[in-house]
A tleap script that builds the chain and sets N, CA, C and O, in Angstrom:
source leaprc.protein.ff14SB
mol = sequence {
  NMET ASN GLN THR MET LEU TRP PRO ASN VAL
  LEU THR LEU GLU GLU THR ALA ASP TYR LEU
  ARG LEU PRO ARG ASP ALA VAL GLU ARG GLN
  ALA SER ARG GLY ARG ILE PRO GLY ARG ARG
  ILE GLU ASP THR TRP ARG PHE LEU ARG ASP
  ALA ILE ASP ASP TRP LEU ARG TRP GLN ASP
  SER ARG THR THR LEU LEU GLN GLN ALA GLY
  ALA LEU ALA ASP ALA GLU THR LEU PRO ASP
  LEU ARG ALA ALA ILE PHE VAL ALA ARG GLY
  ARG THR GLU THR PRO GLN GLU MET GLY CPHE
}
set mol.1.N position { -69.974 -120.269 121.704 }
set mol.1.CA position { -70.525 -119.499 122.727 }
set mol.1.C position { -72.087 -119.419 122.659 }
set mol.1.O position { -72.661 -119.102 121.617 }
set mol.2.N position { -72.717 -119.705 123.761 }
set mol.2.CA position { -74.074 -119.544 123.839 }
set mol.2.C position { -74.479 -118.194 123.490 }
set mol.2.O position { -73.806 -117.208 123.789 }
set mol.3.N position { -75.614 -118.146 122.835 }
set mol.3.CA position { -76.247 -116.839 122.295 }
set mol.3.C position { -76.771 -115.897 123.328 }
set mol.3.O position { -76.828 -114.671 123.241 }
set mol.4.N position { -77.187 -116.747 124.436 }
set mol.4.CA position { -77.799 -115.871 125.629 }
set mol.4.C position { -76.684 -115.319 126.530 }
set mol.4.O position { -76.930 -114.439 127.354 }
set mol.5.N position { -75.413 -115.857 126.365 }
set mol.5.CA position { -74.264 -115.437 127.023 }
set mol.5.C position { -73.930 -114.030 126.815 }
set mol.5.O position { -73.942 -113.663 125.640 }
set mol.6.N position { -73.622 -113.123 127.748 }
set mol.6.CA position { -73.103 -111.899 127.442 }
set mol.6.C position { -71.690 -111.873 127.116 }
set mol.6.O position { -70.859 -112.470 127.800 }
set mol.7.N position { -71.362 -111.109 125.957 }
set mol.7.CA position { -70.115 -110.899 125.486 }
set mol.7.C position { -69.106 -110.041 126.507 }
set mol.7.O position { -69.576 -109.035 127.039 }
set mol.8.N position { -67.999 -110.351 126.730 }
set mol.8.CA position { -67.146 -109.393 127.715 }
set mol.8.C position { -66.753 -108.247 126.821 }
set mol.8.O position { -66.944 -108.365 125.611 }
set mol.9.N position { -66.235 -107.177 127.297 }
set mol.9.CA position { -65.900 -106.044 126.729 }
set mol.9.C position { -64.533 -106.493 125.974 }
set mol.9.O position { -64.464 -106.200 124.780 }
set mol.10.N position { -63.657 -107.043 126.449 }
set mol.10.CA position { -62.594 -107.494 125.561 }
set mol.10.C position { -62.622 -108.985 125.253 }
set mol.10.O position { -62.777 -109.914 126.046 }
set mol.11.N position { -62.420 -109.024 123.787 }
set mol.11.CA position { -62.648 -110.403 123.310 }
set mol.11.C position { -61.559 -111.103 122.997 }
set mol.11.O position { -60.745 -110.298 122.544 }
set mol.12.N position { -61.019 -112.417 123.000 }
set mol.12.CA position { -60.123 -113.180 122.481 }
set mol.12.C position { -60.198 -113.309 120.874 }
set mol.12.O position { -61.227 -112.864 120.364 }
set mol.13.N position { -59.348 -113.798 120.125 }
set mol.13.CA position { -59.381 -114.089 118.628 }
set mol.13.C position { -60.644 -115.009 118.801 }
set mol.13.O position { -61.655 -114.584 118.241 }
set mol.14.N position { -60.753 -116.146 119.451 }
set mol.14.CA position { -61.494 -117.045 119.177 }
set mol.14.C position { -62.982 -116.566 119.532 }
set mol.14.O position { -63.927 -117.176 119.032 }
set mol.15.N position { -63.176 -115.607 120.290 }
set mol.15.CA position { -64.246 -115.110 120.814 }
set mol.15.C position { -64.741 -114.058 119.708 }
set mol.15.O position { -65.928 -113.961 119.395 }
set mol.16.N position { -63.812 -113.351 119.196 }
set mol.16.CA position { -64.164 -112.468 118.112 }
set mol.16.C position { -64.582 -113.288 116.878 }
set mol.16.O position { -65.491 -112.875 116.158 }
set mol.17.N position { -64.020 -114.296 116.649 }
set mol.17.CA position { -64.367 -115.036 115.498 }
set mol.17.C position { -65.847 -115.828 115.666 }
set mol.17.O position { -66.544 -116.067 114.679 }
set mol.18.N position { -66.226 -116.189 116.982 }
set mol.18.CA position { -67.382 -116.664 117.111 }
set mol.18.C position { -68.458 -115.404 117.066 }
set mol.18.O position { -69.484 -115.655 116.433 }
set mol.19.N position { -68.371 -114.191 117.605 }
set mol.19.CA position { -69.138 -113.185 117.634 }
set mol.19.C position { -69.359 -112.737 116.178 }
set mol.19.O position { -70.431 -112.326 115.733 }
set mol.20.N position { -68.101 -112.882 115.430 }
set mol.20.CA position { -68.698 -112.181 113.983 }
set mol.20.C position { -68.784 -113.462 112.990 }
set mol.20.O position { -68.689 -113.403 111.764 }
set mol.21.N position { -68.954 -114.456 113.652 }
set mol.21.CA position { -69.295 -115.925 112.964 }
set mol.21.C position { -68.621 -116.093 111.412 }
set mol.21.O position { -69.116 -116.311 110.306 }
set mol.22.N position { -67.222 -115.877 111.907 }
set mol.22.CA position { -66.091 -116.167 110.700 }
set mol.22.C position { -65.034 -116.956 111.197 }
set mol.22.O position { -64.745 -116.884 112.391 }
set mol.23.N position { -64.366 -117.771 110.360 }
set mol.23.CA position { -63.475 -118.690 110.799 }
set mol.23.C position { -62.250 -117.836 111.558 }
set mol.23.O position { -61.998 -116.653 111.327 }
set mol.24.N position { -61.617 -118.599 112.412 }
set mol.24.CA position { -60.577 -117.987 113.281 }
set mol.24.C position { -59.490 -117.358 112.289 }
set mol.24.O position { -59.082 -116.200 112.371 }
set mol.25.N position { -59.151 -118.149 111.493 }
set mol.25.CA position { -57.937 -117.861 110.478 }
set mol.25.C position { -58.240 -116.440 109.784 }
set mol.25.O position { -57.380 -115.622 109.457 }
set mol.26.N position { -59.461 -116.322 109.642 }
set mol.26.CA position { -59.852 -115.130 108.711 }
set mol.26.C position { -59.766 -114.028 109.521 }
set mol.26.O position { -59.285 -113.002 109.042 }
set mol.27.N position { -60.215 -114.051 110.883 }
set mol.27.CA position { -60.261 -112.657 111.601 }
set mol.27.C position { -58.732 -112.524 111.763 }
set mol.27.O position { -58.262 -111.412 111.526 }
set mol.28.N position { -57.826 -113.597 112.167 }
set mol.28.CA position { -56.702 -113.129 112.412 }
set mol.28.C position { -55.907 -112.440 111.328 }
set mol.28.O position { -55.092 -111.557 111.598 }
set mol.29.N position { -56.139 -112.828 110.171 }
set mol.29.CA position { -55.516 -112.534 108.895 }
set mol.29.C position { -56.195 -111.118 108.726 }
set mol.29.O position { -55.362 -110.225 108.880 }
set mol.30.N position { -57.140 -110.775 108.523 }
set mol.30.CA position { -57.815 -109.359 108.671 }
set mol.30.C position { -57.221 -108.539 109.703 }
set mol.30.O position { -56.663 -107.499 109.353 }
set mol.31.N position { -57.263 -108.867 110.956 }
set mol.31.CA position { -56.693 -108.048 111.959 }
set mol.31.C position { -54.995 -107.707 111.778 }
set mol.31.O position { -54.479 -106.647 112.135 }
set mol.32.N position { -54.316 -108.774 111.186 }
set mol.32.CA position { -53.024 -108.610 110.864 }
set mol.32.C position { -52.615 -107.417 109.821 }
set mol.32.O position { -51.589 -106.736 109.816 }
set mol.33.N position { -53.799 -107.378 108.896 }
set mol.33.CA position { -53.600 -106.422 107.956 }
set mol.33.C position { -54.295 -105.096 108.234 }
set mol.33.O position { -54.317 -104.159 107.437 }
set mol.34.N position { -54.888 -105.103 109.496 }
set mol.34.CA position { -55.356 -103.798 109.959 }
set mol.34.C position { -56.852 -103.618 109.454 }
set mol.34.O position { -57.329 -102.488 109.563 }
set mol.35.N position { -57.442 -104.379 109.045 }
set mol.35.CA position { -58.731 -104.588 108.274 }
set mol.35.C position { -60.015 -104.647 109.433 }
set mol.35.O position { -61.152 -104.197 109.288 }
set mol.36.N position { -59.474 -105.313 110.553 }
set mol.36.CA position { -60.461 -105.342 111.702 }
set mol.36.C position { -59.746 -104.713 112.936 }
set mol.36.O position { -58.563 -105.008 113.111 }
set mol.37.N position { -60.347 -103.901 113.774 }
set mol.37.CA position { -59.760 -103.384 114.759 }
set mol.37.C position { -59.332 -104.254 115.957 }
set mol.37.O position { -60.278 -104.743 116.574 }
set mol.38.N position { -58.206 -104.522 116.371 }
set mol.38.CA position { -57.552 -105.181 117.233 }
set mol.38.C position { -56.151 -105.051 117.700 }
set mol.38.O position { -55.429 -104.285 117.062 }
set mol.39.N position { -55.697 -105.633 118.637 }
set mol.39.CA position { -54.294 -105.508 119.093 }
set mol.39.C position { -53.762 -106.614 119.260 }
set mol.39.O position { -54.441 -107.488 119.799 }
set mol.40.N position { -52.581 -106.868 118.906 }
set mol.40.CA position { -51.851 -107.996 119.135 }
set mol.40.C position { -50.764 -107.617 120.453 }
set mol.40.O position { -49.885 -106.755 120.475 }
set mol.41.N position { -51.142 -108.523 121.451 }
set mol.41.CA position { -50.216 -108.385 122.693 }
set mol.41.C position { -49.402 -109.708 122.823 }
set mol.41.O position { -49.930 -110.764 123.170 }
set mol.42.N position { -48.218 -109.591 122.551 }
set mol.42.CA position { -47.190 -110.705 122.414 }
set mol.42.C position { -47.645 -111.705 121.444 }
set mol.42.O position { -47.664 -111.379 120.257 }
set mol.43.N position { -48.068 -113.051 121.847 }
set mol.43.CA position { -48.544 -114.046 121.008 }
set mol.43.C position { -50.109 -114.015 120.768 }
set mol.43.O position { -50.607 -114.819 119.980 }
set mol.44.N position { -50.857 -113.124 121.418 }
set mol.44.CA position { -52.358 -113.237 121.480 }
set mol.44.C position { -52.954 -111.856 121.015 }
set mol.44.O position { -52.444 -110.746 121.165 }
set mol.45.N position { -54.186 -112.188 120.400 }
set mol.45.CA position { -54.757 -110.877 119.726 }
set mol.45.C position { -56.034 -110.658 120.948 }
set mol.45.O position { -56.589 -111.524 121.624 }
set mol.46.N position { -56.255 -109.115 120.934 }
set mol.46.CA position { -57.363 -108.849 121.745 }
set mol.46.C position { -58.252 -107.749 121.049 }
set mol.46.O position { -57.728 -106.838 120.408 }
set mol.47.N position { -59.646 -107.868 121.201 }
set mol.47.CA position { -60.498 -107.139 120.435 }
set mol.47.C position { -61.400 -106.298 121.345 }
set mol.47.O position { -61.802 -106.931 122.321 }
set mol.48.N position { -61.785 -105.127 121.271 }
set mol.48.CA position { -62.641 -104.414 122.025 }
set mol.48.C position { -64.009 -104.700 121.530 }
set mol.48.O position { -64.122 -104.580 120.310 }
set mol.49.N position { -64.943 -105.005 122.098 }
set mol.49.CA position { -66.215 -105.397 121.467 }
set mol.49.C position { -66.925 -104.200 120.796 }
set mol.49.O position { -67.381 -104.238 119.653 }
set mol.50.N position { -66.973 -103.107 121.641 }
set mol.50.CA position { -67.324 -101.758 121.055 }
set mol.50.C position { -66.698 -101.439 119.915 }
set mol.50.O position { -67.458 -100.947 119.080 }
set mol.51.N position { -65.433 -101.558 119.542 }
set mol.51.CA position { -64.671 -101.437 118.433 }
set mol.51.C position { -65.246 -102.141 117.262 }
set mol.51.O position { -65.503 -101.590 116.192 }
set mol.52.N position { -65.467 -103.635 117.586 }
set mol.52.CA position { -65.900 -104.497 116.640 }
set mol.52.C position { -67.273 -104.000 115.907 }
set mol.52.O position { -67.504 -103.936 114.699 }
set mol.53.N position { -68.113 -103.666 117.018 }
set mol.53.CA position { -69.516 -103.179 116.876 }
set mol.53.C position { -69.401 -101.920 115.994 }
set mol.53.O position { -70.158 -101.918 115.024 }
set mol.54.N position { -68.635 -100.902 116.138 }
set mol.54.CA position { -68.371 -99.659 115.536 }
set mol.54.C position { -67.995 -99.879 114.161 }
set mol.54.O position { -68.452 -99.195 113.245 }
set mol.55.N position { -67.131 -100.865 113.991 }
set mol.55.CA position { -66.444 -101.271 112.567 }
set mol.55.C position { -67.504 -101.831 111.818 }
set mol.55.O position { -67.542 -101.541 110.622 }
set mol.56.N position { -68.431 -102.626 112.314 }
set mol.56.CA position { -69.405 -103.378 111.517 }
set mol.56.C position { -70.431 -102.158 111.074 }
set mol.56.O position { -71.001 -102.139 109.983 }
set mol.57.N position { -70.561 -101.242 111.995 }
set mol.57.CA position { -71.636 -100.150 111.587 }
set mol.57.C position { -70.958 -99.301 110.561 }
set mol.57.O position { -71.616 -98.800 109.649 }
set mol.58.N position { -69.773 -99.135 110.664 }
set mol.58.CA position { -68.979 -98.141 109.687 }
set mol.58.C position { -68.900 -98.818 108.294 }
set mol.58.O position { -68.987 -98.123 107.281 }
set mol.59.N position { -68.738 -100.154 108.225 }
set mol.59.CA position { -68.656 -100.829 107.138 }
set mol.59.C position { -69.846 -100.745 106.390 }
set mol.59.O position { -69.805 -100.444 105.197 }
set mol.60.N position { -71.043 -101.012 107.054 }
set mol.60.CA position { -72.519 -101.021 106.527 }
set mol.60.C position { -72.773 -99.640 106.118 }
set mol.60.O position { -73.455 -99.523 105.100 }
set mol.61.N position { -72.344 -98.492 106.729 }
set mol.61.CA position { -72.591 -97.125 106.205 }
set mol.61.C position { -71.856 -96.827 105.030 }
set mol.61.O position { -72.410 -96.279 104.077 }
set mol.62.N position { -70.320 -97.228 105.010 }
set mol.62.CA position { -69.658 -97.219 103.802 }
set mol.62.C position { -70.172 -97.362 102.660 }
set mol.62.O position { -70.309 -96.573 101.726 }
set mol.63.N position { -70.556 -98.843 102.850 }
set mol.63.CA position { -71.216 -99.646 101.537 }
set mol.63.C position { -72.412 -99.027 101.026 }
set mol.63.O position { -72.613 -98.969 99.813 }
set mol.64.N position { -73.249 -98.542 101.902 }
set mol.64.CA position { -74.448 -97.710 101.752 }
set mol.64.C position { -74.107 -96.468 100.937 }
set mol.64.O position { -74.714 -96.216 99.896 }
set mol.65.N position { -73.208 -95.752 101.377 }
set mol.65.CA position { -72.860 -94.250 100.699 }
set mol.65.C position { -72.236 -94.851 99.189 }
set mol.65.O position { -72.725 -94.464 98.128 }
set mol.66.N position { -71.265 -95.697 99.229 }
set mol.66.CA position { -70.763 -96.139 97.670 }
set mol.66.C position { -71.880 -96.572 96.874 }
set mol.66.O position { -71.875 -96.363 95.661 }
set mol.67.N position { -72.864 -97.172 97.459 }
set mol.67.CA position { -73.919 -97.548 96.572 }
set mol.67.C position { -74.700 -96.455 96.208 }
set mol.67.O position { -75.077 -96.381 95.038 }
set mol.68.N position { -75.077 -95.395 97.196 }
set mol.68.CA position { -75.648 -94.381 96.830 }
set mol.68.C position { -74.958 -93.570 95.597 }
set mol.68.O position { -75.529 -93.180 94.579 }
set mol.69.N position { -73.574 -93.413 95.948 }
set mol.69.CA position { -72.853 -92.611 95.218 }
set mol.69.C position { -72.690 -93.315 93.562 }
set mol.69.O position { -72.484 -92.630 92.560 }
set mol.70.N position { -72.823 -94.654 93.573 }
set mol.70.CA position { -72.995 -95.082 92.258 }
set mol.70.C position { -74.211 -95.007 91.662 }
set mol.70.O position { -74.272 -95.088 90.435 }
set mol.71.N position { -75.291 -94.853 92.385 }
set mol.71.CA position { -76.626 -94.539 91.888 }
set mol.71.C position { -76.760 -93.153 91.402 }
set mol.71.O position { -77.650 -92.816 90.622 }
set mol.72.N position { -75.774 -92.276 91.920 }
set mol.72.CA position { -75.683 -90.830 91.010 }
set mol.72.C position { -75.021 -90.551 90.230 }
set mol.72.O position { -74.947 -89.455 89.675 }
set mol.73.N position { -74.182 -91.849 89.967 }
set mol.73.CA position { -73.168 -91.599 88.800 }
set mol.73.C position { -73.544 -91.026 87.442 }
set mol.73.O position { -72.846 -90.412 86.636 }
set mol.74.N position { -74.918 -91.408 87.390 }
set mol.74.CA position { -75.476 -90.982 85.956 }
set mol.74.C position { -76.397 -89.672 86.076 }
set mol.74.O position { -76.951 -89.143 85.113 }
set mol.75.N position { -76.472 -89.255 87.337 }
set mol.75.CA position { -77.232 -87.900 87.373 }
set mol.75.C position { -76.665 -86.537 86.825 }
set mol.75.O position { -75.481 -86.226 86.961 }
set mol.76.N position { -77.592 -85.755 86.202 }
set mol.76.CA position { -77.037 -84.554 85.419 }
set mol.76.C position { -76.617 -83.839 86.344 }
set mol.76.O position { -75.810 -83.014 85.917 }
set mol.77.N position { -76.844 -83.753 87.734 }
set mol.77.CA position { -76.471 -82.714 88.412 }
set mol.77.C position { -75.202 -83.047 89.365 }
set mol.77.O position { -74.827 -82.234 90.210 }
set mol.78.N position { -74.565 -84.306 89.168 }
set mol.78.CA position { -73.424 -84.574 89.657 }
set mol.78.C position { -72.339 -83.887 89.583 }
set mol.78.O position { -71.678 -83.717 90.608 }
set mol.79.N position { -71.899 -83.310 88.274 }
set mol.79.CA position { -70.799 -82.550 88.208 }
set mol.79.C position { -70.892 -81.265 88.925 }
set mol.79.O position { -69.935 -80.725 89.480 }
set mol.80.N position { -72.217 -80.758 88.879 }
set mol.80.CA position { -72.433 -79.407 89.918 }
set mol.80.C position { -72.230 -79.639 91.440 }
set mol.80.O position { -71.783 -78.785 92.206 }
set mol.81.N position { -72.600 -80.857 91.779 }
set mol.81.CA position { -72.521 -81.390 93.143 }
set mol.81.C position { -71.073 -81.258 93.521 }
set mol.81.O position { -70.648 -80.616 94.482 }
set mol.82.N position { -70.348 -81.957 92.629 }
set mol.82.CA position { -68.860 -82.050 92.813 }
set mol.82.C position { -68.021 -80.824 93.043 }
set mol.82.O position { -67.135 -80.675 93.885 }
set mol.83.N position { -68.473 -79.950 92.119 }
set mol.83.CA position { -67.931 -78.643 92.212 }
set mol.83.C position { -68.197 -77.973 93.305 }
set mol.83.O position { -67.284 -77.318 93.807 }
set mol.84.N position { -69.494 -77.983 93.916 }
set mol.84.CA position { -69.917 -77.312 95.093 }
set mol.84.C position { -69.148 -77.860 96.239 }
set mol.84.O position { -68.810 -77.123 97.166 }
set mol.85.N position { -68.858 -79.123 96.211 }
set mol.85.CA position { -68.171 -79.847 97.364 }
set mol.85.C position { -66.693 -79.088 97.365 }
set mol.85.O position { -66.146 -78.600 98.354 }
set mol.86.N position { -66.188 -79.112 96.008 }
set mol.86.CA position { -64.674 -78.636 96.104 }
set mol.86.C position { -64.610 -77.213 96.473 }
set mol.86.O position { -63.565 -76.816 96.989 }
set mol.87.N position { -65.517 -76.444 96.293 }
set mol.87.CA position { -65.476 -75.078 96.444 }
set mol.87.C position { -65.829 -75.025 97.997 }
set mol.87.O position { -65.238 -74.153 98.633 }
set mol.88.N position { -66.568 -75.709 98.574 }
set mol.88.CA position { -66.742 -75.541 100.155 }
set mol.88.C position { -65.609 -76.121 100.866 }
set mol.88.O position { -65.558 -75.982 102.088 }
set mol.89.N position { -64.634 -76.799 100.204 }
set mol.89.CA position { -63.501 -77.501 101.064 }
set mol.89.C position { -62.513 -76.649 100.808 }
set mol.89.O position { -61.518 -76.752 101.526 }
set mol.90.N position { -62.517 -75.708 99.850 }
set mol.90.CA position { -61.554 -74.512 99.706 }
set mol.90.C position { -60.505 -75.051 98.520 }
set mol.90.O position { -59.426 -74.498 98.307 }
set mol.91.N position { -60.899 -76.002 97.916 }
set mol.91.CA position { -59.979 -76.475 96.930 }
set mol.91.C position { -59.688 -75.572 95.641 }
set mol.91.O position { -60.593 -74.868 95.193 }
set mol.92.N position { -58.599 -75.590 95.129 }
set mol.92.CA position { -58.201 -74.622 93.867 }
set mol.92.C position { -58.476 -75.269 92.593 }
set mol.92.O position { -58.843 -74.675 91.579 }
set mol.93.N position { -58.273 -76.556 92.705 }
set mol.93.CA position { -58.420 -77.370 91.311 }
set mol.93.C position { -59.701 -77.782 91.195 }
set mol.93.O position { -60.353 -77.761 92.238 }
set mol.94.N position { -60.306 -78.194 90.092 }
set mol.94.CA position { -61.663 -78.486 89.755 }
set mol.94.C position { -61.646 -80.040 90.001 }
set mol.94.O position { -60.656 -80.752 90.164 }
set mol.95.N position { -62.859 -80.370 89.991 }
set mol.95.CA position { -63.068 -81.917 89.988 }
set mol.95.C position { -62.597 -82.562 88.948 }
set mol.95.O position { -62.017 -83.637 89.106 }
set mol.96.N position { -62.788 -81.961 87.618 }
set mol.96.CA position { -62.081 -82.490 86.472 }
set mol.96.C position { -60.652 -82.663 86.553 }
set mol.96.O position { -60.190 -83.709 86.097 }
set mol.97.N position { -59.761 -81.681 87.135 }
set mol.97.CA position { -58.532 -81.517 87.174 }
set mol.97.C position { -57.988 -82.675 88.109 }
set mol.97.O position { -56.877 -83.181 87.947 }
set mol.98.N position { -58.741 -82.989 88.951 }
set mol.98.CA position { -58.530 -84.165 89.848 }
set mol.98.C position { -58.977 -85.722 89.607 }
set mol.98.O position { -58.913 -86.667 90.393 }
set mol.99.N position { -59.416 -85.677 88.357 }
set mol.99.CA position { -59.633 -86.803 87.859 }
set mol.99.C position { -61.356 -87.291 88.192 }
set mol.99.O position { -61.783 -88.418 87.941 }
set mol.100.N position { -62.026 -86.382 88.686 }
set mol.100.CA position { -63.485 -86.788 88.842 }
set mol.100.C position { -64.465 -86.527 87.819 }
set mol.100.O position { -65.635 -86.872 87.983 }
savepdb mol mol.pdb
quit
C-alpha cells in the first residue's frame, strides 16, 4: 500500500500486516492469541486502526516502564517504595510476603 495513501478506519488482515510491516501469518497468529487487538468475523479478520495505534503505544509504554523498573531494582529505596505502594492500595500483606 502506498505510504501516501490514507489508511481506512477498519483494516483487513493484509492491510494490518502492511501497516505494521509484519508478515501476514505473524499478524494472524498474534491476533488469534489475543496479542494484537482484532476481531475474527466468520473467516476474515478486521482490525480497528485506532486500536492498533493504541496497542503500539501501550507496548512502547510498557517496555519503558519495565526498563525503568529494572533500573530501580538495585536502588536502596525500592523496598520502601514497594511498601508505600502496598499501603496506598490497602493491602494487608507486605511486599516480602507477596514475593517482591
